[in-house]
PyMOL Python script that loads the backbone (N, CA, C, O; Angstrom):
from pymol import cmd

cmd.read_pdbstr("""\
ATOM      1  N   MET A   1      -2.931  30.461  27.385  1.00  0.00           N
ATOM      2  CA  MET A   1      -2.405  29.183  27.833  1.00  0.00           C
ATOM      3  C   MET A   1      -2.516  28.126  26.735  1.00  0.00           C
ATOM      4  O   MET A   1      -1.682  27.222  26.662  1.00  0.00           O
ATOM      5  N   LEU A   2      -3.516  28.228  25.899  1.00  0.00           N
ATOM      6  CA  LEU A   2      -3.684  27.271  24.819  1.00  0.00           C
ATOM      7  C   LEU A   2      -2.531  27.357  23.833  1.00  0.00           C
ATOM      8  O   LEU A   2      -2.082  26.337  23.310  1.00  0.00           O
ATOM      9  N   ALA A   3      -2.049  28.563  23.576  1.00  0.00           N
ATOM     10  CA  ALA A   3      -0.946  28.728  22.636  1.00  0.00           C
ATOM     11  C   ALA A   3       0.320  28.057  23.139  1.00  0.00           C
ATOM     12  O   ALA A   3       1.081  27.524  22.332  1.00  0.00           O
ATOM     13  N   THR A   4       0.573  28.063  24.435  1.00  0.00           N
ATOM     14  CA  THR A   4       1.771  27.413  24.952  1.00  0.00           C
ATOM     15  C   THR A   4       1.655  25.899  24.838  1.00  0.00           C
ATOM     16  O   THR A   4       2.661  25.222  24.623  1.00  0.00           O
ATOM     17  N   ARG A   5       0.445  25.352  24.979  1.00  0.00           N
ATOM     18  CA  ARG A   5       0.270  23.907  24.815  1.00  0.00           C
ATOM     19  C   ARG A   5       0.537  23.493  23.374  1.00  0.00           C
ATOM     20  O   ARG A   5       1.168  22.465  23.125  1.00  0.00           O
ATOM     21  N   ILE A   6       0.066  24.276  22.446  1.00  0.00           N
ATOM     22  CA  ILE A   6       0.282  23.946  21.040  1.00  0.00           C
ATOM     23  C   ILE A   6       1.761  24.057  20.691  1.00  0.00           C
ATOM     24  O   ILE A   6       2.301  23.192  20.002  1.00  0.00           O
ATOM     25  N   SER A   7       2.410  25.101  21.154  1.00  0.00           N
ATOM     26  CA  SER A   7       3.824  25.269  20.819  1.00  0.00           C
ATOM     27  C   SER A   7       4.674  24.175  21.468  1.00  0.00           C
ATOM     28  O   SER A   7       5.654  23.721  20.879  1.00  0.00           O
ATOM     29  N   ARG A   8       4.306  23.754  22.670  1.00  0.00           N
ATOM     30  CA  ARG A   8       5.058  22.671  23.320  1.00  0.00           C
ATOM     31  C   ARG A   8       4.831  21.345  22.598  1.00  0.00           C
ATOM     32  O   ARG A   8       5.713  20.487  22.576  1.00  0.00           O
ATOM     33  N   ALA A   9       3.668  21.183  22.019  1.00  0.00           N
ATOM     34  CA  ALA A   9       3.377  19.946  21.306  1.00  0.00           C
ATOM     35  C   ALA A   9       4.237  19.816  20.058  1.00  0.00           C
ATOM     36  O   ALA A   9       4.515  18.700  19.621  1.00  0.00           O
ATOM     37  N   TRP A  10       4.663  20.931  19.475  1.00  0.00           N
ATOM     38  CA  TRP A  10       5.445  20.896  18.230  1.00  0.00           C
ATOM     39  C   TRP A  10       6.946  20.843  18.487  1.00  0.00           C
ATOM     40  O   TRP A  10       7.718  20.758  17.532  1.00  0.00           O
ATOM     41  N   ILE A  11       7.381  20.891  19.723  1.00  0.00           N
ATOM     42  CA  ILE A  11       8.816  20.897  20.019  1.00  0.00           C
ATOM     43  C   ILE A  11       9.521  19.636  19.511  1.00  0.00           C
ATOM     44  O   ILE A  11      10.605  19.763  18.942  1.00  0.00           O
ATOM     45  N   PRO A  12       8.974  18.430  19.680  1.00  0.00           N
ATOM     46  CA  PRO A  12       9.680  17.259  19.136  1.00  0.00           C
ATOM     47  C   PRO A  12       9.829  17.307  17.623  1.00  0.00           C
ATOM     48  O   PRO A  12      10.825  16.827  17.083  1.00  0.00           O
ATOM     49  N   PHE A  13       8.852  17.877  16.939  1.00  0.00           N
ATOM     50  CA  PHE A  13       8.951  17.976  15.492  1.00  0.00           C
ATOM     51  C   PHE A  13       9.951  19.042  15.063  1.00  0.00           C
ATOM     52  O   PHE A  13      10.630  18.893  14.047  1.00  0.00           O
ATOM     53  N   ALA A  14      10.038  20.107  15.833  1.00  0.00           N
ATOM     54  CA  ALA A  14      10.956  21.188  15.496  1.00  0.00           C
ATOM     55  C   ALA A  14      12.405  20.784  15.734  1.00  0.00           C
ATOM     56  O   ALA A  14      13.301  21.269  15.043  1.00  0.00           O
ATOM     57  N   ASN A  15      12.645  19.912  16.691  1.00  0.00           N
ATOM     58  CA  ASN A  15      14.010  19.514  17.014  1.00  0.00           C
ATOM     59  C   ASN A  15      14.431  18.220  16.332  1.00  0.00           C
ATOM     60  O   ASN A  15      15.531  17.726  16.583  1.00  0.00           O
ATOM     61  N   SER A  16      13.591  17.665  15.484  1.00  0.00           N
ATOM     62  CA  SER A  16      13.948  16.401  14.839  1.00  0.00           C
ATOM     63  C   SER A  16      14.911  16.656  13.674  1.00  0.00           C
ATOM     64  O   SER A  16      14.869  17.718  13.053  1.00  0.00           O
ATOM     65  N   PRO A  17      15.778  15.682  13.381  1.00  0.00           N
ATOM     66  CA  PRO A  17      16.739  15.872  12.294  1.00  0.00           C
ATOM     67  C   PRO A  17      16.052  15.822  10.930  1.00  0.00           C
ATOM     68  O   PRO A  17      14.996  15.210  10.772  1.00  0.00           O
ATOM     69  N   ASN A  18      16.669  16.475   9.955  1.00  0.00           N
ATOM     70  CA  ASN A  18      16.128  16.528   8.603  1.00  0.00           C
ATOM     71  C   ASN A  18      16.771  15.414   7.773  1.00  0.00           C
ATOM     72  O   ASN A  18      17.982  15.420   7.552  1.00  0.00           O
ATOM     73  N   HIS A  19      15.955  14.455   7.314  1.00  0.00           N
ATOM     74  CA  HIS A  19      16.455  13.310   6.557  1.00  0.00           C
ATOM     75  C   HIS A  19      16.109  13.395   5.076  1.00  0.00           C
ATOM     76  O   HIS A  19      16.135  12.383   4.375  1.00  0.00           O
ATOM     77  N   VAL A  20      15.789  14.581   4.600  1.00  0.00           N
ATOM     78  CA  VAL A  20      15.358  14.721   3.212  1.00  0.00           C
ATOM     79  C   VAL A  20      16.472  14.346   2.244  1.00  0.00           C
ATOM     80  O   VAL A  20      16.218  13.676   1.243  1.00  0.00           O
ATOM     81  N   VAL A  21      17.679  14.760   2.521  1.00  0.00           N
ATOM     82  CA  VAL A  21      18.788  14.498   1.600  1.00  0.00           C
ATOM     83  C   VAL A  21      19.062  12.998   1.494  1.00  0.00           C
ATOM     84  O   VAL A  21      19.276  12.491   0.393  1.00  0.00           O
ATOM     85  N   GLN A  22      19.059  12.282   2.619  1.00  0.00           N
ATOM     86  CA  GLN A  22      19.289  10.840   2.583  1.00  0.00           C
ATOM     87  C   GLN A  22      18.170  10.126   1.822  1.00  0.00           C
ATOM     88  O   GLN A  22      18.440   9.218   1.036  1.00  0.00           O
ATOM     89  N   LYS A  23      16.920  10.529   2.047  1.00  0.00           N
ATOM     90  CA  LYS A  23      15.808   9.896   1.352  1.00  0.00           C
ATOM     91  C   LYS A  23      15.832  10.213  -0.139  1.00  0.00           C
ATOM     92  O   LYS A  23      15.496   9.363  -0.963  1.00  0.00           O
ATOM     93  N   GLN A  24      16.226  11.427  -0.482  1.00  0.00           N
ATOM     94  CA  GLN A  24      16.317  11.790  -1.890  1.00  0.00           C
ATOM     95  C   GLN A  24      17.396  10.964  -2.587  1.00  0.00           C
ATOM     96  O   GLN A  24      17.197  10.516  -3.716  1.00  0.00           O
ATOM     97  N   LYS A  25      18.519  10.760  -1.937  1.00  0.00           N
ATOM     98  CA  LYS A  25      19.584   9.933  -2.520  1.00  0.00           C
ATOM     99  C   LYS A  25      19.119   8.489  -2.677  1.00  0.00           C
ATOM    100  O   LYS A  25      19.423   7.851  -3.686  1.00  0.00           O
ATOM    101  N   LEU A  26      18.388   7.966  -1.695  1.00  0.00           N
ATOM    102  CA  LEU A  26      17.860   6.614  -1.765  1.00  0.00           C
ATOM    103  C   LEU A  26      16.912   6.467  -2.956  1.00  0.00           C
ATOM    104  O   LEU A  26      17.024   5.517  -3.731  1.00  0.00           O
ATOM    105  N   PHE A  27      15.981   7.410  -3.098  1.00  0.00           N
ATOM    106  CA  PHE A  27      15.026   7.339  -4.204  1.00  0.00           C
ATOM    107  C   PHE A  27      15.734   7.449  -5.546  1.00  0.00           C
ATOM    108  O   PHE A  27      15.437   6.691  -6.469  1.00  0.00           O
ATOM    109  N   GLN A  28      16.666   8.386  -5.660  1.00  0.00           N
ATOM    110  CA  GLN A  28      17.357   8.566  -6.935  1.00  0.00           C
ATOM    111  C   GLN A  28      18.203   7.352  -7.291  1.00  0.00           C
ATOM    112  O   GLN A  28      18.264   6.958  -8.455  1.00  0.00           O
ATOM    113  N   ASP A  29      18.861   6.752  -6.288  1.00  0.00           N
ATOM    114  CA  ASP A  29      19.695   5.584  -6.558  1.00  0.00           C
ATOM    115  C   ASP A  29      18.838   4.402  -7.015  1.00  0.00           C
ATOM    116  O   ASP A  29      19.177   3.728  -7.987  1.00  0.00           O
ATOM    117  N   ARG A  30      17.736   4.153  -6.318  1.00  0.00           N
ATOM    118  CA  ARG A  30      16.876   3.029  -6.711  1.00  0.00           C
ATOM    119  C   ARG A  30      16.192   3.297  -8.050  1.00  0.00           C
ATOM    120  O   ARG A  30      15.990   2.373  -8.837  1.00  0.00           O
ATOM    121  N   PHE A  31      15.834   4.561  -8.314  1.00  0.00           N
ATOM    122  CA  PHE A  31      15.206   4.892  -9.584  1.00  0.00           C
ATOM    123  C   PHE A  31      16.189   4.688 -10.729  1.00  0.00           C
ATOM    124  O   PHE A  31      15.798   4.244 -11.809  1.00  0.00           O
ATOM    125  N   ASN A  32      17.456   5.006 -10.507  1.00  0.00           N
ATOM    126  CA  ASN A  32      18.480   4.816 -11.542  1.00  0.00           C
ATOM    127  C   ASN A  32      18.756   3.346 -11.808  1.00  0.00           C
ATOM    128  O   ASN A  32      19.286   2.998 -12.862  1.00  0.00           O
ATOM    129  N   HIS A  33      18.403   2.478 -10.865  1.00  0.00           N
ATOM    130  CA  HIS A  33      18.567   1.035 -11.062  1.00  0.00           C
ATOM    131  C   HIS A  33      17.263   0.397 -11.553  1.00  0.00           C
ATOM    132  O   HIS A  33      17.072  -0.813 -11.439  1.00  0.00           O
ATOM    133  N   HIS A  34      16.371   1.229 -12.101  1.00  0.00           N
ATOM    134  CA  HIS A  34      15.129   0.789 -12.746  1.00  0.00           C
ATOM    135  C   HIS A  34      14.196   0.036 -11.801  1.00  0.00           C
ATOM    136  O   HIS A  34      13.525  -0.913 -12.208  1.00  0.00           O
ATOM    137  N   VAL A  35      14.156   0.459 -10.552  1.00  0.00           N
ATOM    138  CA  VAL A  35      13.177  -0.086  -9.607  1.00  0.00           C
ATOM    139  C   VAL A  35      11.892   0.712  -9.812  1.00  0.00           C
ATOM    140  O   VAL A  35      11.949   1.940  -9.871  1.00  0.00           O
ATOM    141  N   PRO A  36      10.734   0.054  -9.922  1.00  0.00           N
ATOM    142  CA  PRO A  36       9.484   0.806 -10.083  1.00  0.00           C
ATOM    143  C   PRO A  36       9.267   1.784  -8.935  1.00  0.00           C
ATOM    144  O   PRO A  36       9.632   1.510  -7.791  1.00  0.00           O
ATOM    145  N   VAL A  37       8.674   2.915  -9.252  1.00  0.00           N
ATOM    146  CA  VAL A  37       8.515   3.986  -8.267  1.00  0.00           C
ATOM    147  C   VAL A  37       7.698   3.533  -7.062  1.00  0.00           C
ATOM    148  O   VAL A  37       7.983   3.945  -5.938  1.00  0.00           O
ATOM    149  N   HIS A  38       6.681   2.687  -7.279  1.00  0.00           N
ATOM    150  CA  HIS A  38       5.844   2.267  -6.159  1.00  0.00           C
ATOM    151  C   HIS A  38       6.538   1.242  -5.260  1.00  0.00           C
ATOM    152  O   HIS A  38       5.990   0.877  -4.220  1.00  0.00           O
ATOM    153  N   LEU A  39       7.720   0.774  -5.631  1.00  0.00           N
ATOM    154  CA  LEU A  39       8.461  -0.165  -4.782  1.00  0.00           C
ATOM    155  C   LEU A  39       9.697   0.466  -4.147  1.00  0.00           C
ATOM    156  O   LEU A  39      10.480  -0.237  -3.508  1.00  0.00           O
ATOM    157  N   ILE A  40       9.888   1.758  -4.306  1.00  0.00           N
ATOM    158  CA  ILE A  40      11.093   2.406  -3.789  1.00  0.00           C
ATOM    159  C   ILE A  40      11.045   2.639  -2.276  1.00  0.00           C
ATOM    160  O   ILE A  40      12.030   2.331  -1.604  1.00  0.00           O
ATOM    161  N   PRO A  41       9.952   3.165  -1.698  1.00  0.00           N
ATOM    162  CA  PRO A  41       9.978   3.473  -0.260  1.00  0.00           C
ATOM    163  C   PRO A  41      10.166   2.221   0.602  1.00  0.00           C
ATOM    164  O   PRO A  41       9.872   1.110   0.160  1.00  0.00           O
ATOM    165  N   PRO A  42      10.657   2.403   1.829  1.00  0.00           N
ATOM    166  CA  PRO A  42      10.809   1.262   2.731  1.00  0.00           C
ATOM    167  C   PRO A  42       9.462   0.604   3.024  1.00  0.00           C
ATOM    168  O   PRO A  42       8.440   1.287   3.091  1.00  0.00           O
ATOM    169  N   ARG A  43       9.455  -0.691   3.196  1.00  0.00           N
ATOM    170  CA  ARG A  43       8.276  -1.507   3.490  1.00  0.00           C
ATOM    171  C   ARG A  43       7.245  -1.506   2.376  1.00  0.00           C
ATOM    172  O   ARG A  43       6.136  -2.005   2.567  1.00  0.00           O
ATOM    173  N   SER A  44       7.585  -0.956   1.210  1.00  0.00           N
ATOM    174  CA  SER A  44       6.606  -0.902   0.131  1.00  0.00           C
ATOM    175  C   SER A  44       6.326  -2.290  -0.433  1.00  0.00           C
ATOM    176  O   SER A  44       5.215  -2.556  -0.892  1.00  0.00           O
ATOM    177  N   ARG A  45       7.312  -3.173  -0.406  1.00  0.00           N
ATOM    178  CA  ARG A  45       7.077  -4.531  -0.907  1.00  0.00           C
ATOM    179  C   ARG A  45       6.075  -5.277  -0.030  1.00  0.00           C
ATOM    180  O   ARG A  45       5.292  -6.083  -0.532  1.00  0.00           O
ATOM    181  N   VAL A  46       6.096  -5.015   1.266  1.00  0.00           N
ATOM    182  CA  VAL A  46       5.135  -5.649   2.172  1.00  0.00           C
ATOM    183  C   VAL A  46       3.726  -5.156   1.852  1.00  0.00           C
ATOM    184  O   VAL A  46       2.795  -5.955   1.749  1.00  0.00           O
ATOM    185  N   TYR A  47       3.569  -3.844   1.695  1.00  0.00           N
ATOM    186  CA  TYR A  47       2.260  -3.270   1.372  1.00  0.00           C
ATOM    187  C   TYR A  47       1.782  -3.746   0.007  1.00  0.00           C
ATOM    188  O   TYR A  47       0.614  -4.099  -0.157  1.00  0.00           O
ATOM    189  N   TYR A  48       2.675  -3.755  -0.965  1.00  0.00           N
ATOM    190  CA  TYR A  48       2.307  -4.141  -2.326  1.00  0.00           C
ATOM    191  C   TYR A  48       1.924  -5.622  -2.389  1.00  0.00           C
ATOM    192  O   TYR A  48       0.957  -5.985  -3.060  1.00  0.00           O
ATOM    193  N   THR A  49       2.673  -6.471  -1.698  1.00  0.00           N
ATOM    194  CA  THR A  49       2.356  -7.898  -1.681  1.00  0.00           C
ATOM    195  C   THR A  49       1.011  -8.150  -1.000  1.00  0.00           C
ATOM    196  O   THR A  49       0.220  -8.964  -1.475  1.00  0.00           O
ATOM    197  N   THR A  50       0.750  -7.461   0.102  1.00  0.00           N
ATOM    198  CA  THR A  50      -0.530  -7.592   0.785  1.00  0.00           C
ATOM    199  C   THR A  50      -1.668  -7.146  -0.122  1.00  0.00           C
ATOM    200  O   THR A  50      -2.708  -7.800  -0.190  1.00  0.00           O
ATOM    201  N   TYR A  51      -1.470  -6.033  -0.814  1.00  0.00           N
ATOM    202  CA  TYR A  51      -2.484  -5.548  -1.757  1.00  0.00           C
ATOM    203  C   TYR A  51      -2.745  -6.582  -2.849  1.00  0.00           C
ATOM    204  O   TYR A  51      -3.899  -6.857  -3.176  1.00  0.00           O
ATOM    205  N   LEU A  52      -1.693  -7.150  -3.409  1.00  0.00           N
ATOM    206  CA  LEU A  52      -1.863  -8.132  -4.481  1.00  0.00           C
ATOM    207  C   LEU A  52      -2.593  -9.385  -3.989  1.00  0.00           C
ATOM    208  O   LEU A  52      -3.400  -9.958  -4.722  1.00  0.00           O
ATOM    209  N   ILE A  53      -2.318  -9.810  -2.766  1.00  0.00           N
ATOM    210  CA  ILE A  53      -2.999 -10.983  -2.216  1.00  0.00           C
ATOM    211  C   ILE A  53      -4.504 -10.719  -2.102  1.00  0.00           C
ATOM    212  O   ILE A  53      -5.314 -11.539  -2.534  1.00  0.00           O
ATOM    213  N   PHE A  54      -4.874  -9.576  -1.523  1.00  0.00           N
ATOM    214  CA  PHE A  54      -6.295  -9.254  -1.374  1.00  0.00           C
ATOM    215  C   PHE A  54      -6.959  -9.007  -2.728  1.00  0.00           C
ATOM    216  O   PHE A  54      -8.107  -9.400  -2.935  1.00  0.00           O
ATOM    217  N   PHE A  55      -6.245  -8.362  -3.646  1.00  0.00           N
ATOM    218  CA  PHE A  55      -6.798  -8.113  -4.980  1.00  0.00           C
ATOM    219  C   PHE A  55      -7.052  -9.428  -5.700  1.00  0.00           C
ATOM    220  O   PHE A  55      -8.105  -9.607  -6.311  1.00  0.00           O
ATOM    221  N   THR A  56      -6.097 -10.350  -5.633  1.00  0.00           N
ATOM    222  CA  THR A  56      -6.257 -11.645  -6.289  1.00  0.00           C
ATOM    223  C   THR A  56      -7.393 -12.442  -5.662  1.00  0.00           C
ATOM    224  O   THR A  56      -8.174 -13.071  -6.376  1.00  0.00           O
ATOM    225  N   ALA A  57      -7.493 -12.424  -4.345  1.00  0.00           N
ATOM    226  CA  ALA A  57      -8.579 -13.140  -3.678  1.00  0.00           C
ATOM    227  C   ALA A  57      -9.937 -12.554  -4.063  1.00  0.00           C
ATOM    228  O   ALA A  57     -10.882 -13.303  -4.312  1.00  0.00           O
ATOM    229  N   GLY A  58     -10.044 -11.246  -4.114  1.00  0.00           N
ATOM    230  CA  GLY A  58     -11.298 -10.607  -4.496  1.00  0.00           C
ATOM    231  C   GLY A  58     -11.666 -10.878  -5.938  1.00  0.00           C
ATOM    232  O   GLY A  58     -12.828 -11.147  -6.243  1.00  0.00           O
ATOM    233  N   LEU A  59     -10.692 -10.811  -6.830  1.00  0.00           N
ATOM    234  CA  LEU A  59     -10.949 -11.076  -8.244  1.00  0.00           C
ATOM    235  C   LEU A  59     -11.340 -12.532  -8.460  1.00  0.00           C
ATOM    236  O   LEU A  59     -12.256 -12.824  -9.228  1.00  0.00           O
ATOM    237  N   THR A  60     -10.652 -13.440  -7.788  1.00  0.00           N
ATOM    238  CA  THR A  60     -10.977 -14.855  -7.918  1.00  0.00           C
ATOM    239  C   THR A  60     -12.386 -15.142  -7.404  1.00  0.00           C
ATOM    240  O   THR A  60     -13.140 -15.880  -8.039  1.00  0.00           O
ATOM    241  N   GLY A  61     -12.739 -14.570  -6.269  1.00  0.00           N
ATOM    242  CA  GLY A  61     -14.086 -14.753  -5.723  1.00  0.00           C
ATOM    243  C   GLY A  61     -15.153 -14.188  -6.639  1.00  0.00           C
ATOM    244  O   GLY A  61     -16.206 -14.800  -6.821  1.00  0.00           O
ATOM    245  N   SER A  62     -14.893 -13.028  -7.216  1.00  0.00           N
ATOM    246  CA  SER A  62     -15.867 -12.428  -8.128  1.00  0.00           C
ATOM    247  C   SER A  62     -16.033 -13.266  -9.385  1.00  0.00           C
ATOM    248  O   SER A  62     -17.157 -13.489  -9.837  1.00  0.00           O
ATOM    249  N   LEU A  63     -14.940 -13.726  -9.950  1.00  0.00           N
ATOM    250  CA  LEU A  63     -15.026 -14.549 -11.156  1.00  0.00           C
ATOM    251  C   LEU A  63     -15.712 -15.889 -10.879  1.00  0.00           C
ATOM    252  O   LEU A  63     -16.490 -16.370 -11.702  1.00  0.00           O
ATOM    253  N   TYR A  64     -15.429 -16.480  -9.744  1.00  0.00           N
ATOM    254  CA  TYR A  64     -16.073 -17.746  -9.378  1.00  0.00           C
ATOM    255  C   TYR A  64     -17.580 -17.550  -9.224  1.00  0.00           C
ATOM    256  O   TYR A  64     -18.373 -18.362  -9.701  1.00  0.00           O
ATOM    257  N   THR A  65     -17.964 -16.469  -8.554  1.00  0.00           N
ATOM    258  CA  THR A  65     -19.386 -16.200  -8.361  1.00  0.00           C
ATOM    259  C   THR A  65     -20.079 -15.932  -9.695  1.00  0.00           C
ATOM    260  O   THR A  65     -21.189 -16.412  -9.925  1.00  0.00           O
ATOM    261  N   ALA A  66     -19.429 -15.166 -10.575  1.00  0.00           N
ATOM    262  CA  ALA A  66     -20.009 -14.906 -11.893  1.00  0.00           C
ATOM    263  C   ALA A  66     -20.151 -16.205 -12.684  1.00  0.00           C
ATOM    264  O   ALA A  66     -21.161 -16.418 -13.354  1.00  0.00           O
ATOM    265  N   PHE A  67     -19.158 -17.058 -12.610  1.00  0.00           N
ATOM    266  CA  PHE A  67     -19.226 -18.347 -13.308  1.00  0.00           C
ATOM    267  C   PHE A  67     -20.377 -19.184 -12.778  1.00  0.00           C
ATOM    268  O   PHE A  67     -21.118 -19.786 -13.555  1.00  0.00           O
ATOM    269  N   GLU A  68     -20.532 -19.228 -11.467  1.00  0.00           N
ATOM    270  CA  GLU A  68     -21.621 -19.996 -10.873  1.00  0.00           C
ATOM    271  C   GLU A  68     -22.990 -19.436 -11.277  1.00  0.00           C
ATOM    272  O   GLU A  68     -23.937 -20.197 -11.476  1.00  0.00           O
ATOM    273  N   LEU A  69     -23.092 -18.128 -11.397  1.00  0.00           N
ATOM    274  CA  LEU A  69     -24.360 -17.536 -11.808  1.00  0.00           C
ATOM    275  C   LEU A  69     -24.669 -17.824 -13.276  1.00  0.00           C
ATOM    276  O   LEU A  69     -25.829 -18.026 -13.636  1.00  0.00           O
ATOM    277  N   VAL A  70     -23.648 -17.843 -14.117  1.00  0.00           N
ATOM    278  CA  VAL A  70     -23.856 -18.098 -15.538  1.00  0.00           C
ATOM    279  C   VAL A  70     -24.185 -19.560 -15.783  1.00  0.00           C
ATOM    280  O   VAL A  70     -25.123 -19.874 -16.516  1.00  0.00           O
ATOM    281  N   VAL A  71     -23.431 -20.441 -15.184  1.00  0.00           N
ATOM    282  CA  VAL A  71     -23.623 -21.887 -15.419  1.00  0.00           C
ATOM    283  C   VAL A  71     -24.889 -22.366 -14.712  1.00  0.00           C
ATOM    284  O   VAL A  71     -25.649 -23.151 -15.278  1.00  0.00           O
ATOM    285  N   GLY A  72     -25.117 -21.920 -13.524  1.00  0.00           N
ATOM    286  CA  GLY A  72     -26.295 -22.321 -12.790  1.00  0.00           C
ATOM    287  C   GLY A  72     -26.128 -23.682 -12.145  1.00  0.00           C
ATOM    288  O   GLY A  72     -25.088 -24.329 -12.275  1.00  0.00           O
ATOM    289  N   LYS A  73     -27.179 -24.107 -11.443  1.00  0.00           N
ATOM    290  CA  LYS A  73     -27.156 -25.416 -10.780  1.00  0.00           C
ATOM    291  C   LYS A  73     -27.740 -26.459 -11.719  1.00  0.00           C
ATOM    292  O   LYS A  73     -28.675 -26.194 -12.474  1.00  0.00           O
ATOM    293  N   GLN A  74     -27.173 -27.632 -11.651  1.00  0.00           N
ATOM    294  CA  GLN A  74     -27.698 -28.738 -12.469  1.00  0.00           C
ATOM    295  C   GLN A  74     -28.934 -29.299 -11.776  1.00  0.00           C
ATOM    296  O   GLN A  74     -28.937 -29.541 -10.569  1.00  0.00           O
ATOM    297  N   THR A  75     -29.964 -29.494 -12.555  1.00  0.00           N
ATOM    298  CA  THR A  75     -31.190 -30.086 -12.009  1.00  0.00           C
ATOM    299  C   THR A  75     -31.360 -31.481 -12.578  1.00  0.00           C
ATOM    300  O   THR A  75     -30.923 -31.772 -13.692  1.00  0.00           O
ATOM    301  N   THR A  76     -31.989 -32.323 -11.812  1.00  0.00           N
ATOM    302  CA  THR A  76     -32.225 -33.692 -12.286  1.00  0.00           C
ATOM    303  C   THR A  76     -33.603 -33.726 -12.946  1.00  0.00           C
ATOM    304  O   THR A  76     -34.574 -33.181 -12.421  1.00  0.00           O
ATOM    305  N   ALA A  77     -33.665 -34.368 -14.088  1.00  0.00           N
ATOM    306  CA  ALA A  77     -34.941 -34.503 -14.792  1.00  0.00           C
ATOM    307  C   ALA A  77     -35.711 -35.654 -14.167  1.00  0.00           C
ATOM    308  O   ALA A  77     -35.214 -36.778 -14.084  1.00  0.00           O
ATOM    309  N   ASP A  78     -36.899 -35.369 -13.740  1.00  0.00           N
ATOM    310  CA  ASP A  78     -37.722 -36.422 -13.122  1.00  0.00           C
ATOM    311  C   ASP A  78     -38.539 -37.162 -14.137  1.00  0.00           C
ATOM    312  O   ASP A  78     -39.283 -38.076 -13.783  1.00  0.00           O
TER     313      ASP A  78
END
""", "prot")
cmd.dss("prot")
cmd.show_as("cartoon", "prot")
cmd.util.cbc("prot")
cmd.orient("prot")
């Protein structure tokens, strides 16, 4: 009975259309127009922009903290 559950679970995947040719044409067309490979897939600009925002925020925070540690706090001479 377990085998029938597994085979039934794969039926939607087995009956789905094959979009490899359309995706291959999309990638080749964008690659021929000198689009960077990491920006070719759909929604990649959203992911890449989000990554850059978090990377910039993390780098800025790290540099600010390092600067504060190097410069230190100003003390008043009594």
